[in-house]
PQR file with spaces between the fields and no chain letter, atoms N, CA, C, O and H, PARSE charges and radii, in Angstrom:
ATOM       1  N    UNK     1     103.635   66.445  192.596 -0.4000 1.5000
ATOM       2  CA   UNK     1     104.231   66.693  191.304 -0.0000 2.0000
ATOM       3  C    UNK     1     105.550   67.441  191.479  0.5500 1.7000
ATOM       4  O    UNK     1     105.763   68.100  192.496 -0.5500 1.4000
ATOM       5  N    UNK     2     106.436   67.340  190.486 -0.4000 1.5000
ATOM       6  CA   UNK     2     107.719   68.021  190.533 -0.0000 2.0000
ATOM       7  C    UNK     2     107.557   69.511  190.315  0.5500 1.7000
ATOM       8  O    UNK     2     106.543   69.981  189.800 -0.5500 1.4000
ATOM       9  H    UNK     2     106.264   66.804  189.659  0.4000 1.0000
ATOM      10  N    UNK     3     108.567   70.230  190.714 -0.4000 1.5000
ATOM      11  CA   UNK     3     108.537   71.679  190.564 -0.0000 2.0000
ATOM      12  C    UNK     3     108.686   72.082  189.103  0.5500 1.7000
ATOM      13  O    UNK     3     108.134   73.092  188.667 -0.5500 1.4000
ATOM      14  H    UNK     3     109.391   69.848  191.132  0.4000 1.0000
ATOM      15  N    UNK     4     109.450   71.272  188.344 -0.4000 1.5000
ATOM      16  CA   UNK     4     109.663   71.559  186.935 -0.0000 2.0000
ATOM      17  C    UNK     4     110.491   72.810  186.711  0.5500 1.7000
ATOM      18  O    UNK     4     110.333   73.795  187.432 -0.5500 1.4000
ATOM      19  H    UNK     4     109.899   70.452  188.698  0.4000 1.0000
ATOM      20  N    UNK     5     111.328   72.783  185.767 -0.4000 1.5000
ATOM      21  CA   UNK     5     112.134   73.895  185.268 -0.0000 2.0000
ATOM      22  C    UNK     5     112.459   75.003  186.259  0.5500 1.7000
ATOM      23  O    UNK     5     112.369   76.184  185.924 -0.5500 1.4000
ATOM      24  H    UNK     5     111.456   71.983  185.182  0.4000 1.0000
ATOM      25  N    UNK     6     112.836   74.630  187.472 -0.4000 1.5000
ATOM      26  CA   UNK     6     113.187   75.655  188.447 -0.0000 2.0000
ATOM      27  C    UNK     6     114.637   75.533  188.912  0.5500 1.7000
ATOM      28  O    UNK     6     115.152   76.436  189.573 -0.5500 1.4000
ATOM      29  H    UNK     6     112.909   73.670  187.744  0.4000 1.0000
ATOM      30  N    UNK     7     115.282   74.454  188.581 -0.4000 1.5000
ATOM      31  CA   UNK     7     116.640   74.208  189.055 -0.0000 2.0000
ATOM      32  C    UNK     7     117.652   74.908  188.163  0.5500 1.7000
ATOM      33  O    UNK     7     117.538   74.877  186.937 -0.5500 1.4000
ATOM      34  H    UNK     7     114.864   73.721  188.044  0.4000 1.0000
ATOM      35  N    UNK     8     118.645   75.540  188.782 -0.4000 1.5000
ATOM      36  CA   UNK     8     119.727   76.176  188.051 -0.0000 2.0000
ATOM      37  C    UNK     8     121.057   75.596  188.519  0.5500 1.7000
ATOM      38  O    UNK     8     121.222   75.266  189.693 -0.5500 1.4000
ATOM      39  H    UNK     8     118.738   75.565  189.778  0.4000 1.0000
ATOM      40  N    UNK     9     121.992   75.476  187.601 -0.4000 1.5000
ATOM      41  CA   UNK     9     123.345   75.055  187.939 -0.0000 2.0000
ATOM      42  C    UNK     9     124.279   76.216  187.620  0.5500 1.7000
ATOM      43  O    UNK     9     124.182   76.827  186.557 -0.5500 1.4000
ATOM      44  H    UNK     9     121.858   75.745  186.647  0.4000 1.0000
ATOM      45  N    UNK    10     125.170   76.510  188.534 -0.4000 1.5000
ATOM      46  CA   UNK    10     126.128   77.591  188.358 -0.0000 2.0000
ATOM      47  C    UNK    10     127.519   77.027  188.627  0.5500 1.7000
ATOM      48  O    UNK    10     127.735   76.342  189.627 -0.5500 1.4000
ATOM      49  H    UNK    10     125.250   76.013  189.398  0.4000 1.0000
ATOM      50  N    UNK    11     128.453   77.317  187.739 -0.4000 1.5000
ATOM      51  CA   UNK    11     129.840   76.889  187.933 -0.0000 2.0000
ATOM      52  C    UNK    11     130.650   78.117  188.329  0.5500 1.7000
ATOM      53  O    UNK    11     130.631   79.133  187.634 -0.5500 1.4000
ATOM      54  H    UNK    11     128.278   77.874  186.927  0.4000 1.0000
ATOM      55  N    UNK    12     131.358   78.020  189.445 -0.4000 1.5000
ATOM      56  CA   UNK    12     132.235   79.104  189.886 -0.0000 2.0000
ATOM      57  C    UNK    12     133.545   78.989  189.108  0.5500 1.7000
ATOM      58  O    UNK    12     134.328   78.074  189.366 -0.5500 1.4000
ATOM      59  H    UNK    12     131.374   77.195  190.010  0.4000 1.0000
ATOM      60  N    UNK    13     133.800   79.898  188.159 -0.4000 1.5000
ATOM      61  CA   UNK    13     134.997   79.781  187.319 -0.0000 2.0000
ATOM      62  C    UNK    13     136.303   79.953  188.093  0.5500 1.7000
ATOM      63  O    UNK    13     137.360   79.526  187.629 -0.5500 1.4000
ATOM      64  H    UNK    13     133.164   80.641  187.950  0.4000 1.0000
ATOM      65  N    UNK    14     136.232   80.579  189.272 -0.4000 1.5000
ATOM      66  CA   UNK    14     137.441   80.763  190.070 -0.0000 2.0000
ATOM      67  C    UNK    14     137.838   79.493  190.808  0.5500 1.7000
ATOM      68  O    UNK    14     138.980   79.360  191.247 -0.5500 1.4000
ATOM      69  H    UNK    14     135.373   80.926  189.648  0.4000 1.0000
ATOM      70  N    UNK    15     136.902   78.561  190.946 -0.4000 1.5000
ATOM      71  CA   UNK    15     137.165   77.305  191.653 -0.0000 2.0000
ATOM      72  C    UNK    15     137.372   76.150  190.688  0.5500 1.7000
ATOM      73  O    UNK    15     138.132   75.225  190.974 -0.5500 1.4000
ATOM      74  H    UNK    15     135.974   78.669  190.589  0.4000 1.0000
ATOM      75  N    UNK    16     136.691   76.201  189.534 -0.4000 1.5000
ATOM      76  CA   UNK    16     136.741   75.108  188.559 -0.0000 2.0000
ATOM      77  C    UNK    16     138.182   74.811  188.149  0.5500 1.7000
ATOM      78  O    UNK    16     138.954   75.719  187.841 -0.5500 1.4000
ATOM      79  H    UNK    16     136.073   76.952  189.302  0.4000 1.0000
ATOM      80  N    UNK    17     138.527   73.529  188.151 -0.4000 1.5000
ATOM      81  CA   UNK    17     139.868   73.106  187.743 -0.0000 2.0000
ATOM      82  C    UNK    17     139.911   72.637  186.296  0.5500 1.7000
ATOM      83  O    UNK    17     140.975   72.288  185.785 -0.5500 1.4000
ATOM      84  H    UNK    17     137.899   72.792  188.401  0.4000 1.0000
ATOM      85  N    UNK    18     138.763   72.627  185.638 -0.4000 1.5000
ATOM      86  CA   UNK    18     138.720   72.240  184.230 -0.0000 2.0000
ATOM      87  C    UNK    18     138.927   70.762  183.986  0.5500 1.7000
ATOM      88  O    UNK    18     139.468   70.373  182.951 -0.5500 1.4000
ATOM      89  H    UNK    18     137.899   72.910  186.054  0.4000 1.0000
ATOM      90  N    UNK    19     138.502   69.930  184.929 -0.4000 1.5000
ATOM      91  CA   UNK    19     138.732   68.486  184.802 -0.0000 2.0000
ATOM      92  C    UNK    19     137.857   67.846  183.720  0.5500 1.7000
ATOM      93  O    UNK    19     138.207   66.795  183.184 -0.5500 1.4000
ATOM      94  H    UNK    19     138.062   70.246  185.770  0.4000 1.0000
ATOM      95  N    UNK    20     136.720   68.476  183.398 -0.4000 1.5000
ATOM      96  CA   UNK    20     135.841   67.960  182.352 -0.0000 2.0000
ATOM      97  C    UNK    20     134.864   66.896  182.809  0.5500 1.7000
ATOM      98  O    UNK    20     134.170   66.303  181.983 -0.5500 1.4000
ATOM      99  H    UNK    20     136.436   69.330  183.834  0.4000 1.0000
ATOM     100  N    UNK    21     134.795   66.644  184.092 -0.4000 1.5000
ATOM     101  CA   UNK    21     133.906   65.612  184.609 -0.0000 2.0000
ATOM     102  C    UNK    21     132.431   65.979  184.446  0.5500 1.7000
ATOM     103  O    UNK    21     131.623   65.122  184.089 -0.5500 1.4000
ATOM     104  H    UNK    21     135.359   67.126  184.763  0.4000 1.0000
ATOM     105  N    UNK    22     132.072   67.220  184.696 -0.4000 1.5000
ATOM     106  CA   UNK    22     130.649   67.590  184.627 -0.0000 2.0000
ATOM     107  C    UNK    22     130.064   67.456  183.222  0.5500 1.7000
ATOM     108  O    UNK    22     128.951   66.946  183.091 -0.5500 1.4000
ATOM     109  H    UNK    22     132.729   67.917  184.986  0.4000 1.0000
ATOM     110  N    UNK    23     130.765   67.893  182.150 -0.4000 1.5000
ATOM     111  CA   UNK    23     130.166   67.649  180.838 -0.0000 2.0000
ATOM     112  C    UNK    23     130.161   66.177  180.448  0.5500 1.7000
ATOM     113  O    UNK    23     129.343   65.761  179.628 -0.5500 1.4000
ATOM     114  H    UNK    23     131.669   68.307  182.256  0.4000 1.0000
ATOM     115  N    UNK    24     131.064   65.379  181.025 -0.4000 1.5000
ATOM     116  CA   UNK    24     131.028   63.932  180.786 -0.0000 2.0000
ATOM     117  C    UNK    24     129.777   63.319  181.403  0.5500 1.7000
ATOM     118  O    UNK    24     129.163   62.428  180.816 -0.5500 1.4000
ATOM     119  H    UNK    24     131.729   65.717  181.692  0.4000 1.0000
ATOM     120  N    UNK    25     129.399   63.797  182.587 -0.4000 1.5000
ATOM     121  CA   UNK    25     128.247   63.256  183.310 -0.0000 2.0000
ATOM     122  C    UNK    25     126.937   63.842  182.785  0.5500 1.7000
ATOM     123  O    UNK    25     125.949   63.122  182.642 -0.5500 1.4000
ATOM     124  H    UNK    25     129.898   64.521  183.064  0.4000 1.0000
ATOM     125  N    UNK    26     126.926   65.135  182.501 -0.4000 1.5000
ATOM     126  CA   UNK    26     125.688   65.815  182.096 -0.0000 2.0000
ATOM     127  C    UNK    26     125.974   66.792  180.944  0.5500 1.7000
ATOM     128  O    UNK    26     125.990   68.006  181.145 -0.5500 1.4000
ATOM     129  H    UNK    26     127.729   65.719  182.617  0.4000 1.0000
ATOM     130  N    UNK    27     126.198   66.253  179.744 -0.4000 1.5000
ATOM     131  CA   UNK    27     126.557   67.112  178.610 -0.0000 2.0000
ATOM     132  C    UNK    27     125.456   68.052  178.131  0.5500 1.7000
ATOM     133  O    UNK    27     125.731   69.023  177.427 -0.5500 1.4000
ATOM     134  H    UNK    27     126.185   65.267  179.581  0.4000 1.0000
ATOM     135  N    UNK    28     124.221   67.770  178.505 -0.4000 1.5000
ATOM     136  CA   UNK    28     123.140   68.655  178.078 -0.0000 2.0000
ATOM     137  C    UNK    28     123.143   69.970  178.860  0.5500 1.7000
ATOM     138  O    UNK    28     122.561   70.958  178.412 -0.5500 1.4000
ATOM     139  H    UNK    28     123.997   66.980  179.076  0.4000 1.0000
ATOM     140  N    UNK    29     123.798   69.988  180.030 -0.4000 1.5000
ATOM     141  CA   UNK    29     123.823   71.188  180.866 -0.0000 2.0000
ATOM     142  C    UNK    29     125.201   71.852  180.873  0.5500 1.7000
ATOM     143  O    UNK    29     125.300   73.078  180.825 -0.5500 1.4000
ATOM     144  H    UNK    29     124.271   69.185  180.394  0.4000 1.0000
ATOM     145  N    UNK    30     126.259   71.049  180.933 -0.4000 1.5000
ATOM     146  CA   UNK    30     127.603   71.604  181.094 -0.0000 2.0000
ATOM     147  C    UNK    30     128.446   71.473  179.838  0.5500 1.7000
ATOM     148  O    UNK    30     128.299   70.523  179.069 -0.5500 1.4000
ATOM     149  H    UNK    30     126.179   70.053  180.972  0.4000 1.0000
ATOM     150  N    UNK    31     129.336   72.447  179.642 -0.4000 1.5000
ATOM     151  CA   UNK    31     130.308   72.394  178.564 -0.0000 2.0000
ATOM     152  C    UNK    31     131.571   73.108  179.041  0.5500 1.7000
ATOM     153  O    UNK    31     131.549   73.851  180.022 -0.5500 1.4000
ATOM     154  H    UNK    31     129.455   73.219  180.266  0.4000 1.0000
ATOM     155  N    UNK    32     132.657   72.871  178.337 -0.4000 1.5000
ATOM     156  CA   UNK    32     133.908   73.546  178.650 -0.0000 2.0000
ATOM     157  C    UNK    32     133.998   74.786  177.762  0.5500 1.7000
ATOM     158  O    UNK    32     133.713   74.717  176.566 -0.5500 1.4000
ATOM     159  H    UNK    32     132.675   72.267  177.540  0.4000 1.0000
ATOM     160  N    UNK    33     134.395   75.921  178.345 -0.4000 1.5000
ATOM     161  CA   UNK    33     134.513   77.133  177.535 -0.0000 2.0000
ATOM     162  C    UNK    33     135.891   77.198  176.877  0.5500 1.7000
ATOM     163  O    UNK    33     136.697   76.278  177.018 -0.5500 1.4000
ATOM     164  H    UNK    33     134.627   75.977  179.316  0.4000 1.0000
ATOM     165  N    UNK    34     136.150   78.271  176.171 -0.4000 1.5000
ATOM     166  CA   UNK    34     137.406   78.406  175.429 -0.0000 2.0000
ATOM     167  C    UNK    34     138.631   78.471  176.340  0.5500 1.7000
ATOM     168  O    UNK    34     139.754   78.237  175.893 -0.5500 1.4000
ATOM     169  H    UNK    34     135.496   79.018  176.056  0.4000 1.0000
ATOM     170  N    UNK    35     138.414   78.789  177.617 -0.4000 1.5000
ATOM     171  CA   UNK    35     139.514   78.850  178.578 -0.0000 2.0000
ATOM     172  C    UNK    35     139.711   77.533  179.318  0.5500 1.7000
ATOM     173  O    UNK    35     140.557   77.437  180.207 -0.5500 1.4000
ATOM     174  H    UNK    35     137.502   78.979  177.980  0.4000 1.0000
ATOM     175  N    UNK    36     138.918   76.505  178.947 -0.4000 1.5000
ATOM     176  CA   UNK    36     139.037   75.209  179.607 -0.0000 2.0000
ATOM     177  C    UNK    36     138.354   75.142  180.954  0.5500 1.7000
ATOM     178  O    UNK    36     138.687   74.298  181.786 -0.5500 1.4000
ATOM     179  H    UNK    36     138.230   76.583  178.225  0.4000 1.0000
ATOM     180  N    UNK    37     137.406   76.025  181.169 -0.4000 1.5000
ATOM     181  CA   UNK    37     136.645   76.069  182.413 -0.0000 2.0000
ATOM     182  C    UNK    37     135.217   75.642  182.097  0.5500 1.7000
ATOM     183  O    UNK    37     134.661   76.012  181.062 -0.5500 1.4000
ATOM     184  H    UNK    37     137.136   76.711  180.493  0.4000 1.0000
ATOM     185  N    UNK    38     134.633   74.864  182.991 -0.4000 1.5000
ATOM     186  CA   UNK    38     133.254   74.406  182.781 -0.0000 2.0000
ATOM     187  C    UNK    38     132.279   75.556  182.967  0.5500 1.7000
ATOM     188  O    UNK    38     132.531   76.493  183.725 -0.5500 1.4000
ATOM     189  H    UNK    38     135.084   74.563  183.831  0.4000 1.0000
ATOM     190  N    UNK    39     131.161   75.465  182.259 -0.4000 1.5000
ATOM     191  CA   UNK    39     130.084   76.425  182.437 -0.0000 2.0000
ATOM     192  C    UNK    39     128.757   75.729  182.186  0.5500 1.7000
ATOM     193  O    UNK    39     128.675   74.756  181.437 -0.5500 1.4000
ATOM     194  H    UNK    39     130.957   74.704  181.643  0.4000 1.0000
ATOM     195  N    UNK    40     127.722   76.248  182.830 -0.4000 1.5000
ATOM     196  CA   UNK    40     126.370   75.749  182.581 -0.0000 2.0000
ATOM     197  C    UNK    40     125.867   76.472  181.340  0.5500 1.7000
ATOM     198  O    UNK    40     125.829   77.702  181.298 -0.5500 1.4000
ATOM     199  H    UNK    40     127.789   77.038  183.439  0.4000 1.0000
ATOM     200  N    UNK    41     125.481   75.698  180.331 -0.4000 1.5000
ATOM     201  CA   UNK    41     125.083   76.319  179.066 -0.0000 2.0000
ATOM     202  C    UNK    41     123.593   76.553  178.933  0.5500 1.7000
ATOM     203  O    UNK    41     123.158   77.235  178.005 -0.5500 1.4000
ATOM     204  H    UNK    41     125.512   74.699  180.365  0.4000 1.0000
ATOM     205  N    UNK    42     122.793   75.999  179.848 -0.4000 1.5000
ATOM     206  CA   UNK    42     121.356   76.248  179.820 -0.0000 2.0000
ATOM     207  C    UNK    42     120.829   76.481  181.228  0.5500 1.7000
ATOM     208  O    UNK    42     121.334   75.916  182.198 -0.5500 1.4000
ATOM     209  H    UNK    42     123.146   75.445  180.602  0.4000 1.0000
ATOM     210  N    UNK    43     119.828   77.306  181.322 -0.4000 1.5000
ATOM     211  CA   UNK    43     119.146   77.550  182.591 -0.0000 2.0000
ATOM     212  C    UNK    43     117.712   77.926  182.244  0.5500 1.7000
ATOM     213  O    UNK    43     117.489   78.713  181.324 -0.5500 1.4000
ATOM     214  H    UNK    43     119.418   77.766  180.534  0.4000 1.0000
ATOM     215  N    UNK    44     116.768   77.397  182.938 -0.4000 1.5000
ATOM     216  CA   UNK    44     116.891   76.385  183.986 -0.0000 2.0000
ATOM     217  C    UNK    44     117.227   75.013  183.422  0.5500 1.7000
ATOM     218  O    UNK    44     117.142   74.772  182.218 -0.5500 1.4000
ATOM     219  H    UNK    44     116.948   76.757  183.685  0.4000 1.0000
ATOM     220  N    UNK    45     117.614   74.117  184.336 -0.4000 1.5000
ATOM     221  CA   UNK    45     117.946   72.745  183.959 -0.0000 2.0000
ATOM     222  C    UNK    45     116.657   72.004  183.596  0.5500 1.7000
ATOM     223  O    UNK    45     115.701   72.022  184.372 -0.5500 1.4000
ATOM     224  H    UNK    45     117.684   74.313  185.314  0.4000 1.0000
ATOM     225  N    UNK    46     116.616   71.354  182.431 -0.4000 1.5000
ATOM     226  CA   UNK    46     115.426   70.560  182.083 -0.0000 2.0000
ATOM     227  C    UNK    46     115.181   69.464  183.122  0.5500 1.7000
ATOM     228  O    UNK    46     116.123   68.876  183.654 -0.5500 1.4000
ATOM     229  H    UNK    46     117.392   71.340  181.801  0.4000 1.0000
ATOM     230  N    UNK    47     113.925   69.205  183.396 -0.4000 1.5000
ATOM     231  CA   UNK    47     113.555   68.215  184.417 -0.0000 2.0000
ATOM     232  C    UNK    47     114.233   66.868  184.159  0.5500 1.7000
ATOM     233  O    UNK    47     114.686   66.212  185.097 -0.5500 1.4000
ATOM     234  H    UNK    47     113.160   69.683  182.964  0.4000 1.0000
ATOM     235  N    UNK    48     114.303   66.458  182.905 -0.4000 1.5000
ATOM     236  CA   UNK    48     114.911   65.165  182.574 -0.0000 2.0000
ATOM     237  C    UNK    48     116.400   65.104  182.881  0.5500 1.7000
ATOM     238  O    UNK    48     116.968   64.015  182.965 -0.5500 1.4000
ATOM     239  H    UNK    48     113.935   66.990  182.143  0.4000 1.0000
ATOM     240  N    UNK    49     117.038   66.253  183.049 -0.4000 1.5000
ATOM     241  CA   UNK    49     118.481   66.301  183.300 -0.0000 2.0000
ATOM     242  C    UNK    49     118.831   66.635  184.747  0.5500 1.7000
ATOM     243  O    UNK    49     120.010   66.715  185.092 -0.5500 1.4000
ATOM     244  H    UNK    49     116.577   67.137  182.980  0.4000 1.0000
ATOM     245  N    UNK    50     117.823   66.831  185.598 -0.4000 1.5000
ATOM     246  CA   UNK    50     118.101   67.233  186.972 -0.0000 2.0000
ATOM     247  C    UNK    50     118.954   66.216  187.728  0.5500 1.7000
ATOM     248  O    UNK    50     119.876   66.603  188.445 -0.5500 1.4000
ATOM     249  H    UNK    50     116.865   66.766  185.317  0.4000 1.0000
ATOM     250  N    UNK    51     118.663   64.930  187.581 -0.4000 1.5000
ATOM     251  CA   UNK    51     119.411   63.907  188.320 -0.0000 2.0000
ATOM     252  C    UNK    51     120.877   63.881  187.900  0.5500 1.7000
ATOM     253  O    UNK    51     121.767   63.837  188.750 -0.5500 1.4000
ATOM     254  H    UNK    51     117.914   64.616  186.998  0.4000 1.0000
ATOM     255  N    UNK    52     121.132   63.908  186.594 -0.4000 1.5000
ATOM     256  CA   UNK    52     122.525   63.870  186.141 -0.0000 2.0000
ATOM     257  C    UNK    52     123.241   65.179  186.464  0.5500 1.7000
ATOM     258  O    UNK    52     124.452   65.180  186.688 -0.5500 1.4000
ATOM     259  H    UNK    52     120.410   63.944  185.903  0.4000 1.0000
ATOM     260  N    UNK    53     122.521   66.273  186.491 -0.4000 1.5000
ATOM     261  CA   UNK    53     123.109   67.555  186.865 -0.0000 2.0000
ATOM     262  C    UNK    53     123.545   67.530  188.333  0.5500 1.7000
ATOM     263  O    UNK    53     124.633   67.994  188.675 -0.5500 1.4000
ATOM     264  H    UNK    53     121.537   66.273  186.310  0.4000 1.0000
ATOM     265  N    UNK    54     122.687   66.987  189.187 -0.4000 1.5000
ATOM     266  CA   UNK    54     123.049   66.854  190.610 -0.0000 2.0000
ATOM     267  C    UNK    54     124.236   65.902  190.780  0.5500 1.7000
ATOM     268  O    UNK    54     125.115   66.142  191.609 -0.5500 1.4000
ATOM     269  H    UNK    54     121.804   66.611  188.909  0.4000 1.0000
ATOM     270  N    UNK    55     124.259   64.829  189.999 -0.4000 1.5000
ATOM     271  CA   UNK    55     125.379   63.891  190.057 -0.0000 2.0000
ATOM     272  C    UNK    55     126.677   64.598  189.662  0.5500 1.7000
ATOM     273  O    UNK    55     127.712   64.389  190.294 -0.5500 1.4000
ATOM     274  H    UNK    55     123.546   64.634  189.326  0.4000 1.0000
ATOM     275  N    UNK    56     126.628   65.424  188.631 -0.4000 1.5000
ATOM     276  CA   UNK    56     127.804   66.177  188.203 -0.0000 2.0000
ATOM     277  C    UNK    56     128.287   67.095  189.316  0.5500 1.7000
ATOM     278  O    UNK    56     129.487   67.181  189.576 -0.5500 1.4000
ATOM     279  H    UNK    56     125.788   65.593  188.117  0.4000 1.0000
ATOM     280  N    UNK    57     127.360   67.779  189.973 -0.4000 1.5000
ATOM     281  CA   UNK    57     127.723   68.680  191.066 -0.0000 2.0000
ATOM     282  C    UNK    57     128.353   67.908  192.224  0.5500 1.7000
ATOM     283  O    UNK    57     129.350   68.346  192.798 -0.5500 1.4000
ATOM     284  H    UNK    57     126.385   67.710  189.762  0.4000 1.0000
ATOM     285  N    UNK    58     127.772   66.759  192.565 -0.4000 1.5000
ATOM     286  CA   UNK    58     128.289   65.957  193.664 -0.0000 2.0000
ATOM     287  C    UNK    58     129.635   65.332  193.321  0.5500 1.7000
ATOM     288  O    UNK    58     130.437   65.055  194.213 -0.5500 1.4000
ATOM     289  H    UNK    58     126.962   66.403  192.098  0.4000 1.0000
ATOM     290  N    UNK    59     129.888   65.109  192.033 -0.4000 1.5000
ATOM     291  CA   UNK    59     131.132   64.473  191.596 -0.0000 2.0000
ATOM     292  C    UNK    59     132.263   65.464  191.377  0.5500 1.7000
ATOM     293  O    UNK    59     133.417   65.058  191.242 -0.5500 1.4000
ATOM     294  H    UNK    59     129.236   65.334  191.309  0.4000 1.0000
ATOM     295  N    UNK    60     131.959   66.746  191.339 -0.4000 1.5000
ATOM     296  CA   UNK    60     132.973   67.764  191.057 -0.0000 2.0000
ATOM     297  C    UNK    60     134.062   67.747  192.120  0.5500 1.7000
ATOM     298  O    UNK    60     133.778   67.999  193.290 -0.5500 1.4000
ATOM     299  H    UNK    60     131.021   67.076  191.449  0.4000 1.0000
ATOM     300  N    UNK    61     135.318   67.452  191.734 -0.4000 1.5000
ATOM     301  CA   UNK    61     136.392   67.369  192.736 -0.0000 2.0000
ATOM     302  C    UNK    61     136.713   68.718  193.364  0.5500 1.7000
ATOM     303  O    UNK    61     137.242   68.763  194.475 -0.5500 1.4000
ATOM     304  H    UNK    61     135.548   67.247  190.782  0.4000 1.0000
ATOM     305  N    UNK    62     136.408   69.813  192.684 -0.4000 1.5000
ATOM     306  CA   UNK    62     136.686   71.140  193.220 -0.0000 2.0000
ATOM     307  C    UNK    62     135.482   71.755  193.925  0.5500 1.7000
ATOM     308  O    UNK    62     135.578   72.844  194.491 -0.5500 1.4000
ATOM     309  H    UNK    62     135.978   69.776  191.782  0.4000 1.0000
ATOM     310  N    UNK    63     134.330   71.045  193.890 -0.4000 1.5000
ATOM     311  CA   UNK    63     133.080   71.555  194.456 -0.0000 2.0000
ATOM     312  C    UNK    63     132.748   72.929  193.882  0.5500 1.7000
ATOM     313  O    UNK    63     132.338   73.836  194.607 -0.5500 1.4000
ATOM     314  H    UNK    63     134.252   70.160  193.430  0.4000 1.0000
ATOM     315  N    UNK    64     132.932   73.070  192.558 -0.4000 1.5000
ATOM     316  CA   UNK    64     132.737   74.354  191.893 -0.0000 2.0000
ATOM     317  C    UNK    64     131.311   74.559  191.386  0.5500 1.7000
ATOM     318  O    UNK    64     130.974   75.649  190.924 -0.5500 1.4000
ATOM     319  H    UNK    64     133.265   72.333  191.969  0.4000 1.0000
ATOM     320  N    UNK    65     130.475   73.533  191.465 -0.4000 1.5000
ATOM     321  CA   UNK    65     129.110   73.622  190.929 -0.0000 2.0000
ATOM     322  C    UNK    65     128.123   73.870  192.054  0.5500 1.7000
ATOM     323  O    UNK    65     128.088   73.151  193.053 -0.5500 1.4000
ATOM     324  H    UNK    65     130.749   72.647  191.840  0.4000 1.0000
ATOM     325  N    UNK    66     127.332   74.897  191.865 -0.4000 1.5000
ATOM     326  CA   UNK    66     126.306   75.260  192.832 -0.0000 2.0000
ATOM     327  C    UNK    66     124.950   74.967  192.196  0.5500 1.7000
ATOM     328  O    UNK    66     124.686   75.375  191.065 -0.5500 1.4000
ATOM     329  H    UNK    66     127.361   75.481  191.054  0.4000 1.0000
ATOM     330  N    UNK    67     124.103   74.265  192.921 -0.4000 1.5000
ATOM     331  CA   UNK    67     122.747   73.955  192.448 -0.0000 2.0000
ATOM     332  C    UNK    67     121.774   74.851  193.214  0.5500 1.7000
ATOM     333  O    UNK    67     121.786   74.898  194.444 -0.5500 1.4000
ATOM     334  H    UNK    67     124.318   73.934  193.840  0.4000 1.0000
ATOM     335  N    UNK    68     120.943   75.552  192.470 -0.4000 1.5000
ATOM     336  CA   UNK    68     119.895   76.376  193.069 -0.0000 2.0000
ATOM     337  C    UNK    68     118.552   75.809  192.672  0.5500 1.7000
ATOM     338  O    UNK    68     118.270   75.650  191.484 -0.5500 1.4000
ATOM     339  H    UNK    68     120.934   75.515  191.471  0.4000 1.0000
ATOM     340  N    UNK    69     117.716   75.500  193.655 -0.4000 1.5000
ATOM     341  CA   UNK    69     116.369   74.984  193.390 -0.0000 2.0000
ATOM     342  C    UNK    69     115.354   76.089  193.430  0.5500 1.7000
ATOM     343  O    UNK    69     114.164   75.843  193.229 -0.5500 1.4000
ATOM     344  H    UNK    69     117.945   75.629  194.620  0.4000 1.0000
C-alpha cells in the first residue's frame, strides 16, 4: 500500500525564476505568490496529486522544487 499523505513539496524562493510551469502542471499544489515566485500552497501533498507534483519538480528549469517523502 502507499504511504499516503506523507509527501511534501518545498519551493526555494531564492532559486525560483517565476516561470509558472509548476502551477501549470500541478495547480492543486503550486501557486504563484504576489512577488511572482512559486510556492507550495498545501502540505502534505494529496496522494492523487503526487505524480503531477513530482512531474512539476522534475520539469522545473531552475530545480527550485524539493520533494520530501
